[in-house]
C-alpha positions in Angstrom: -92.4 59.5 100.1 -92.7 58.3 103.6 -94.8 55.3 104.8 -95.6 54.7 108.5 -96.5 51.4 110.1 -97.9 51.1 113.6 -97.7 48.5 116.3 -97.3 44.9 115.0 -96.8 43.0 118.3 -95.1 39.9 117.2 -97.5 39.1 114.3 -95.2 38.4 111.3 -98.0 37.7 108.8 -99.7 41.0 109.7 -96.4 42.8 109.6 -95.7 41.5 106.1 -99.2 42.4 105.0 -98.7 46.0 106.2 -95.4 46.3 104.5 -96.8 44.9 101.3 -99.7 47.4 101.6 -97.1 50.2 102.0 -95.6 49.1 98.7 -92.2 48.3 100.2 -92.2 44.5 100.5 -92.4 42.0 97.7 -95.4 39.7 97.7 -93.5 36.6 96.4 -92.3 35.5 99.9 -88.7 36.5 99.2 -88.8 39.5 101.5 -87.4 41.9 99.0 -87.5 45.7 99.3 -89.7 47.1 96.6 -90.0 50.7 97.9 -87.2 52.3 95.9 -86.4 55.7 97.6 -89.3 55.4 100.1 -88.6 56.1 103.7 -90.4 53.6 106.0 -91.0 54.4 109.7 -92.2 51.7 112.1 -93.5 53.1 115.4 -92.5 50.5 117.9 -94.2 47.8 119.9 -92.8 44.9 117.9 -92.4 43.0 121.1 -95.0 41.2 123.2 -98.4 39.6 122.4 -97.0 37.5 119.5 -94.5 34.8 118.8 -92.3 36.2 115.9 -90.7 39.3 117.5 -87.1 38.6 116.5 -88.2 37.6 113.0 -89.9 40.9 112.5 -86.9 42.9 113.8 -84.7 40.8 111.5 -87.0 41.5 108.5 -86.9 45.3 109.1 -83.1 45.3 109.4 -82.8 43.3 106.2 -85.2 45.7 104.4 -83.2 48.7 105.7 -80.0 47.3 104.2 -81.7 46.7 100.9 -83.5 50.1 100.9 -80.3 52.1 101.5 -78.9 50.6 98.3 -81.8 52.1 96.4 -81.9 55.5 98.2 -84.6 54.6 100.7 -84.4 53.7 104.4 -86.2 51.9 107.2 -86.4 53.6 110.6 -87.8 52.2 113.8 -88.7 54.0 117.0 -88.9 52.1 120.3 -92.2 51.7 122.1 -93.2 51.0 125.6 -93.1 47.2 125.1 -89.5 47.5 124.0 -88.5 49.4 127.1 -90.6 47.1 129.3 -88.7 44.1 128.1 -85.3 45.7 128.6 -86.5 46.4 132.2 -87.3 42.7 132.5 -91.1 43.1 132.5 -92.3 40.0 130.7 -96.0 40.2 131.6 -97.2 40.4 128.0 -94.7 37.9 126.4 -96.3 35.2 124.3 -95.2 31.7 125.1 -94.0 31.2 121.6 -91.9 34.3 121.9 -90.0 32.7 124.8 -89.4 29.7 122.5 -88.2 32.0 119.7 -85.6 33.5 122.1 -84.4 29.9 122.9 -84.2 29.0 119.3 -82.5 32.2 118.3 -79.7 31.7 120.8 -79.2 28.2 119.5 -79.0 29.6 115.9 -76.6 32.3 117.1 -74.4 29.6 118.6 -74.5 27.7 115.3 -73.3 30.8 113.5 -70.4 31.1 115.9 -71.9 34.0 117.6 -71.7 36.2 114.5 -74.4 38.6 115.5 -74.8 40.5 112.2 -75.1 37.3 110.1 -77.4 35.5 112.6 -79.7 38.4 113.2 -80.1 39.4 109.5 -80.6 35.8 108.4 -83.1 34.9 111.2 -86.1 35.9 109.1 -85.1 33.3 106.5 -84.7 30.4 109.0 -87.1 31.2 111.8 -90.0 29.3 110.2 -88.0 26.1 110.1 -87.1 26.4 113.8 -90.8 27.0 114.6 -91.8 23.9 112.6 -89.1 21.8 114.5 -90.5 23.3 117.7 -93.9 22.0 116.9 -92.6 18.5 116.1 -90.9 18.3 119.6 -94.1 19.5 121.4 -94.8 15.9 122.7 -91.3 15.7 124.1 -91.7 18.9 126.0 -95.2 18.2 127.2 -94.3 16.9 130.7 -91.4 19.4 131.0 -93.2 22.6 130.1 -92.0 24.3 133.2 -88.4 23.6 132.3 -89.0 24.8 128.8 -90.5 28.0 130.1 -87.6 28.6 132.4 -85.2 28.1 129.4 -87.2 30.7 127.5 -87.1 33.2 130.3 -83.4 32.8 130.7 -82.8 33.1 127.0 -85.0 36.3 126.8 -83.1 37.8 129.8 -79.7 37.1 128.2 -80.9 38.8 125.0 -82.8 41.7 126.4 -81.3 42.8 129.7 -79.4 46.1 129.4 -76.2 45.2 127.4 -77.8 42.0 125.9 -77.3 41.6 122.2 -81.0 42.2 121.4 -81.2 45.2 123.8 -78.1 46.6 122.0 -79.9 46.1 118.7 -82.9 48.0 120.0 -80.5 50.7 121.2 -79.9 51.5 117.5 -83.4 53.0 117.4 -84.5 56.3 118.9 -87.7 57.0 120.8 -88.3 60.2 118.9 -87.6 60.6 115.1 -87.9 63.7 113.1 -87.9 63.5 109.3 -88.1 66.9 107.7 -91.1 68.6 109.4 -92.8 65.5 110.6 -92.1 63.9 114.0 -92.6 60.3 114.9 -92.9 58.7 118.3 -94.7 55.8 120.0 -96.9 57.5 122.6 -96.6 61.3 122.2 -94.2 64.2 122.6 -94.9 66.9 125.1 -93.3 70.4 125.7 -91.2 69.2 128.6 -89.7 66.4 126.5 -88.6 69.0 123.9 -87.2 71.2 126.7 -85.2 68.3 128.0 -83.8 67.7 124.5 -84.8 65.1 121.9 -81.2 64.0 121.2 -80.5 63.9 124.9 -83.5 61.6 125.5 -82.6 59.3 122.6 -79.0 59.1 123.9 -80.2 58.4 127.5 -82.4 55.5 126.3 -79.7 54.1 124.0 -77.0 54.2 126.7 -79.4 52.5 129.2 -80.3 49.7 126.7 -76.6 49.1 125.9 -75.9 48.8 129.7 -73.5 51.7 129.5 -72.9 53.5 132.8 -70.2 55.5 134.6 -68.0 54.0 137.3 -69.8 51.1 139.1 -73.2 52.6 139.2 -76.2 50.8 137.7 -77.3 51.9 134.2 -79.4 55.1 134.5 -83.1 54.4 133.8 -84.4 57.3 131.6 -87.7 58.0 133.2 -88.7 61.0 131.0 -88.5 58.8 127.9 -89.6 55.4 129.2 -91.5 55.6 132.6 -94.7 57.2 133.7 -98.0 58.1 132.0 -96.5 61.3 130.5 -93.3 59.7 129.2 -92.7 59.6 125.4 -93.5 55.9 125.1 -96.5 55.8 127.4 -98.3 59.2 126.8 -101.8 58.8 125.4 -102.9 62.5 125.6 -103.2 62.9 121.8 -104.9 59.5 121.3 -108.0 60.1 123.3 -111.4 60.0 121.7 -112.4 63.7 121.3 -116.1 62.8 120.9 -116.2 62.3 124.7 -114.4 65.6 125.6 -115.7 69.0 126.4 -114.6 71.8 124.1 -112.3 73.4 126.6 -110.5 70.1 127.1 -110.0 69.7 123.3 -108.7 73.3 123.2 -106.2 72.5 126.0 -104.9 69.4 124.3 -104.6 71.2 121.0 -102.7 74.0 122.7 -100.2 71.5 124.2 -99.8 69.9 120.8 -99.3 73.2 119.0 -96.7 74.3 121.6 -94.8 71.0 121.2 -94.8 71.1 117.4 -93.7 74.7 117.4 -90.9 74.0 119.8 -89.5 71.1 117.7 -90.1 72.8 114.4 -92.6 70.3 113.0 -96.0 70.6 111.3 -97.4 67.2 112.4 -96.8 64.2 114.7 -97.5 60.5 114.1 -98.1 58.2 117.1 -99.0 54.6 117.7 -99.6 53.0 121.2 -103.4 53.3 121.5 -105.5 51.1 119.1 -107.9 53.2 117.0 -111.1 51.3 116.5 -112.0 53.5 113.5 -108.6 52.9 111.9 -105.9 55.4 111.0 -107.2 58.9 111.7 -106.1 62.5 112.4 -107.2 65.1 114.9 -106.5 68.7 115.8 -106.5 70.0 112.2 -104.6 66.9 111.3 -101.6 67.9 113.3 -101.7 64.5 115.0 -102.1 61.2 113.2 -103.0 58.1 115.2 -102.0 54.9 113.3 -102.1 51.9 115.8 -105.0 49.9 114.4 -104.4 46.8 116.7 -103.5 44.7 113.7 -101.8 41.9 115.7 -103.7 38.8 116.4 -102.7 39.3 120.0 -104.5 42.7 120.1 -107.6 43.3 117.9 -106.6 41.1 115.0 -107.7 43.9 112.6 -106.8 44.4 109.0 -103.5 46.4 108.6 -103.5 50.0 107.7 -100.6 52.3 106.9 -100.0 56.1 106.6 -98.5 57.5 103.5 -97.0 60.9 103.5 -96.2 62.8 100.3 -94.8 66.3 100.6 -97.1 68.1 103.0 -100.0 65.7 102.7 -100.9 62.4 104.2 -103.5 59.7 103.6 -104.4 56.3 105.1 -104.1 53.2 103.0 -106.5 50.5 104.2 -106.7 46.8 103.5 -109.9 45.8 101.7 -111.1 42.2 102.0 -108.6 39.5 103.0 -105.8 40.2 100.5 -103.3 42.9 100.8 -103.3 43.4 97.1 -106.8 44.9 97.5 -106.6 48.3 99.2 -108.6 51.4 99.7 -106.8 54.7 99.5 -108.3 57.7 101.2 -107.9 61.1 99.7 -104.9 63.1 100.8 -105.5 65.6 103.6 
């Protein structure tokens, strides 16, 4: 079984809610994997608009380690907000996220710069750092500009190409294929497949790692990360078809079918564009759109996840305020 979670944008409580809804996270606060052999896919945009970005990344890595001991796995794909931050574009960074970067670097130093231990353990200690941050708010009051500068520097150290957090993100592809389903943040197009999926993933990974030949600057992989038709920015398949003419719908469906045929997949799952109506499918359910804007920094909506069993998929939706109550739609 596969479960897919969309954009969480730095909202740790909503991320936990979604993972619990997917049946892969314990509800006792211990952050234990309960998914057995389930394969979980998260579609990117963990960064920006919320203050617990590194904590969510830490949680997912911890869950992946636990899952693999049980025959499961956790996969992530990078979204446009991951690539923006590696580029140094901090327009959508929450002030608390700058603080988290400062705190995490302090914790990394306390752990003698043992990245693996510090990163995996961060989910267990981040709340304490946040509480301490709140207690020191009066101290920083007159010095907020200095505090902000510290946060920007810390973020740059972590996320510039070659930074430790950028190298962590480089572990994840921008396109993932599991059996005959393909997962990406924005949307895959025929010319992406023509360029080569592995080639794109490798380009982005090398760029994030800061790897380059000779003395040249790291190559920026435009086809994957830049432009309205790049993999992480494309919104073609997420448009509301109710506002389209029939010929436009037919054209988009043709592009989608060509892409899926070229990559040998039956369906694609994307995030990136919040769906007001919740998780849904279009074009004979060959595309699933699962970004529901759950983060408090976006729409603050109730989490929803996509569950895939065999050749069928269904949305699992939160009902009420508790993740223990859910509505499961029929398989399609």
